[in-house]
C-alpha positions as CSV (number, residue, x, y, z in Angstrom):
1,M,100.5,28.8,103.9
2,V,103.3,27.9,101.5
3,A,104.5,24.7,103.1
4,E,103.2,22.0,105.3
5,I,105.5,19.5,106.9
6,D,104.9,16.2,108.7
7,T,108.1,15.6,110.7
8,S,107.0,12.1,111.9
9,R,106.5,10.9,108.3
10,R,109.4,12.9,107.0
11,F,107.2,14.4,104.4
12,G,106.6,18.0,103.2
13,V,104.3,19.7,100.7
14,I,105.1,23.1,99.0
15,S,102.4,25.3,97.5
16,L,103.9,26.6,94.3
17,P,101.2,29.2,93.7
18,G,101.8,30.5,97.2
19,L,105.4,31.3,96.1
20,G,104.1,33.8,93.5
21,A,105.0,34.3,89.9
22,T,108.6,35.4,90.2
23,F,111.7,33.6,91.5
24,V,109.6,30.5,91.7
25,E,112.4,28.0,91.3
26,R,114.7,29.8,93.7
27,R,111.9,30.1,96.3
28,A,111.0,26.4,95.9
29,R,114.7,25.4,96.3
30,A,115.0,27.5,99.5
31,L,111.8,26.0,100.9
32,A,112.9,22.5,100.0
33,R,116.0,23.0,102.0
34,T,113.9,24.2,104.9
35,I,111.8,21.0,104.7
36,V,114.9,18.9,104.8
37,A,116.1,20.8,107.8
38,E,112.7,20.3,109.5
39,V,112.7,16.5,109.1
40,T,116.3,16.3,110.2
41,G,115.7,18.4,113.3
42,E,117.9,21.4,112.2
43,S,115.2,24.0,111.5
44,G,115.1,27.6,112.6
45,R,112.2,29.8,113.5
46,S,111.7,31.5,110.1
47,Q,112.9,31.3,106.6
48,S,113.9,33.9,104.0
49,L,113.0,33.4,100.4
50,A,114.2,35.0,97.2
51,G,113.0,38.5,97.0
52,G,113.5,39.2,100.7
53,E,110.2,37.8,102.0
54,R,110.2,36.2,105.5
55,L,108.1,33.2,106.3
56,Q,106.8,32.5,109.7
57,R,107.2,29.0,111.2
58,V,104.1,27.8,113.0
59,Q,104.0,24.6,115.0
60,A,100.6,23.2,114.3
61,D,101.0,20.2,116.7
62,D,103.7,17.9,117.7
63,D,104.3,16.5,114.3
64,K,103.0,19.2,111.9
65,V,104.8,22.4,111.0
66,H,103.5,25.2,108.7
67,Y,105.4,27.9,107.0
68,V,103.2,30.9,106.4
69,A,103.6,34.1,104.4
70,V,102.7,37.0,106.7
71,S,103.4,40.0,104.5
72,H,100.7,42.4,103.3
73,V,101.1,41.3,99.7
74,S,101.0,37.6,100.4
75,R,97.4,37.3,99.0
76,L,98.4,39.2,95.8
77,R,101.5,36.9,95.5
78,L,99.2,33.9,95.8
79,L,96.9,35.2,93.2
80,A,99.8,35.9,90.9
81,G,101.1,32.4,91.5
82,M,97.7,30.9,90.6
83,V,97.5,32.9,87.4
84,Y,101.1,31.9,86.5
85,A,100.2,28.2,87.2
86,N,97.4,28.5,84.6
87,R,99.8,29.7,81.9
88,P,97.3,32.2,80.4
89,W,99.5,32.9,77.3
90,R,98.7,29.3,76.2
91,L,95.0,30.1,75.8
92,V,95.3,30.8,72.1
93,S,97.0,27.5,71.2
94,G,94.4,25.6,73.2
95,L,91.4,27.2,71.5
96,S,92.1,26.5,67.9
97,R,88.5,26.5,66.8
98,V,87.9,29.9,68.5
99,L,90.9,31.3,66.7
100,M,89.7,29.9,63.3
101,A,86.2,31.4,63.9
102,A,87.7,34.8,64.9
103,F,90.0,35.0,61.9
104,A,87.3,33.9,59.5
105,T,85.0,36.7,60.9
106,G,87.7,39.3,60.5
107,A,88.7,38.1,57.1
108,V,85.1,38.2,55.8
109,S,84.6,41.7,57.3
110,L,87.7,42.8,55.5
111,A,85.9,42.6,52.2
112,Y,83.4,45.3,53.1
113,S,84.1,48.9,52.3
114,T,81.9,50.0,55.1
115,M,84.5,48.6,57.5
116,W,87.2,50.7,55.8
117,K,85.1,53.8,56.3
118,L,84.2,53.0,59.9
119,S,87.9,52.4,60.8
120,D,88.9,55.6,59.2
121,Q,86.2,57.7,61.0
122,M,86.0,56.1,64.5
123,G,89.3,57.2,65.9
124,P,91.4,55.6,68.6
125,W,89.0,56.3,71.5
126,R,86.0,54.6,69.9
127,L,88.2,51.7,68.6
128,G,89.6,51.3,72.1
129,V,86.1,51.1,73.6
130,A,85.1,48.6,70.9
131,T,88.1,46.5,71.8
132,I,87.3,46.5,75.5
133,L,83.7,45.6,74.9
134,A,84.6,42.8,72.6
135,S,87.2,41.4,75.0
136,V,84.8,41.6,78.0
137,T,82.2,39.8,75.9
138,M,84.5,37.0,75.1
139,I,85.7,36.6,78.7
140,T,82.1,36.6,80.0
141,W,81.0,34.1,77.3
142,L,83.8,31.7,78.1
143,I,83.0,31.8,81.8
144,V,79.2,31.5,81.5
145,D,79.1,29.0,78.6
146,H,81.7,26.6,80.0
147,G,80.8,26.9,83.7
148,L,84.1,28.4,84.9
149,W,82.5,30.5,87.6
150,E,82.6,28.9,91.0
151,R,79.9,29.1,93.6
152,P,80.9,28.3,97.2
153,P,79.0,25.2,98.5
154,T,79.3,26.6,102.0
155,E,79.5,29.9,103.7
156,G,83.1,29.2,104.8
157,G,84.2,28.5,101.2
158,R,83.2,32.0,99.9
159,E,86.7,33.5,100.4
160,R,88.3,30.7,98.5
161,A,85.7,30.8,95.7
162,V,86.4,34.5,95.3
163,L,90.1,33.8,95.0
164,Y,89.5,31.2,92.4
165,N,87.1,33.4,90.4
166,V,89.5,36.3,90.4
167,S,92.3,34.1,89.2
168,T,90.0,32.8,86.4
169,V,89.1,36.4,85.3
170,V,92.7,37.5,85.4
171,T,93.8,34.4,83.5
172,L,91.2,34.8,80.8
173,T,91.9,38.5,80.5
174,I,95.6,37.9,79.8
175,G,94.7,35.1,77.4
176,V,92.2,37.2,75.5
177,V,94.7,40.1,75.3
178,V,97.2,37.7,73.7
179,F,94.4,36.3,71.5
180,H,93.3,39.8,70.4
181,A,96.9,40.8,69.6
182,G,97.5,37.6,67.6
183,V,94.3,38.2,65.6
184,F,95.2,41.9,65.0
185,V,98.6,40.9,63.5
186,L,97.0,38.2,61.3
187,L,94.4,40.7,60.0
188,L,97.0,43.4,59.5
189,V,99.1,41.2,57.4
190,T,96.0,40.0,55.5
191,A,94.8,43.5,54.8
192,W,98.3,44.7,53.7
193,W,98.6,41.7,51.3
194,T,95.1,41.5,49.8
195,I,93.5,44.9,49.6
196,P,94.5,47.2,46.7
197,P,95.5,50.6,48.2
198,Q,93.7,52.6,45.4
199,M,90.4,50.9,46.1
200,V,90.6,51.9,49.8
201,S,91.7,55.4,48.9
202,D,88.6,55.8,46.7
203,Q,86.4,54.9,49.6
204,I,87.9,57.0,52.3
205,D,88.8,60.0,50.1
206,H,92.4,60.2,51.0
207,P,95.6,58.1,50.3
208,M,95.9,54.9,52.2
209,S,98.8,54.9,54.7
210,F,100.1,52.3,57.1
211,S,98.2,54.0,59.9
212,T,95.0,53.4,57.8
213,L,95.8,49.7,57.7
214,M,96.5,49.8,61.5
215,M,93.1,51.3,62.2
216,M,91.4,48.9,59.9
217,A,93.0,45.9,61.5
218,W,92.2,47.3,64.9
219,L,88.5,47.5,64.2
220,L,88.4,44.1,62.5
221,A,90.2,42.5,65.4
222,A,87.5,43.7,67.7
223,V,84.8,42.3,65.3
224,A,86.9,39.1,65.1
225,T,87.0,38.8,68.9
226,L,83.2,38.9,69.0
227,G,83.2,36.2,66.4
228,G,85.7,34.2,68.6
229,A,83.3,34.6,71.5
230,L,80.6,32.9,69.5
231,G,83.0,30.4,68.2
232,S,84.0,29.4,71.7
233,G,80.7,27.6,71.9
234,M,82.1,25.1,69.4
235,E,84.8,24.0,72.0
236,D,83.8,21.4,74.6
237,D,84.2,22.3,78.3
238,D,87.2,20.0,78.7
239,A,89.1,21.8,75.9
240,V,88.4,25.2,77.4
241,K,89.4,24.2,80.9
242,A,92.6,22.6,79.5
243,A,93.4,25.8,77.7
244,A,92.5,28.1,80.7
245,Y,93.8,26.2,83.7
246,G,96.8,24.3,84.9
247,V,96.8,20.6,85.7
248,R,96.1,21.1,89.4
249,Q,93.1,23.4,88.8
250,R,91.6,21.0,86.3
251,Q,92.0,18.1,88.7
252,R,90.2,20.1,91.4
253,F,87.3,20.8,88.9
254,D,87.1,17.1,88.1
255,Q,87.0,16.2,91.8
256,E,84.3,18.6,92.5
257,N,82.2,17.4,89.6
258,T,82.7,13.8,90.9
259,D,81.6,14.8,94.4
260,D,78.5,16.6,93.0
261,Q,77.5,13.4,91.0
262,V,77.9,11.3,94.1
């Protein structure tokens, strides 16, 4: 359901996540015009939104009207809208302590010649596996340590809890990817600026090239992400939720916590 309208009170509510992650403003404007048409008695039977999707008009009772997305991808569009509402790319700026811990871990590891040799010998496949494991560890740690995993209070709420949990995992995955990329760039610049090329060449037995620095920063970024996972424990729960979720999702968390306390 992307819109609910009370014609007697001349009031309508639009679910922005239900509109997806693309053409949100255009879709919302089109749906707002539909709500105006409903409360003025000029509505039709269906509504077409940006992107070609058709919405079905459902008369709930004499005064309530629902507009429902009936396409096969409506659930995926809802999930994309929930993730978009969370603004996952802002995770890095919201977790400053985690970023500091990650960069400190990588910068310290940069001083050890063992890391130079490992990065030179591991190859892309092993480095890729190390990156995935480090990212999964950080995502799991954020969810477990800060209580981001939802458990349905009733049997009927299981489907909704699954949807919220999937959106949380996708949000954190995108955020951690951005986080990892940022740490990688920082460590690449640091390695290029601080490490003498001849010293590295003596350790790896061949001249240091830019690809050598890339592999080194790749490995160190994976190590730094693990350090960031541990550093996430320094952030309080409110800061993590503010970084990982949009306003509406945080309000829902707060309301559920209040209900549990009552």
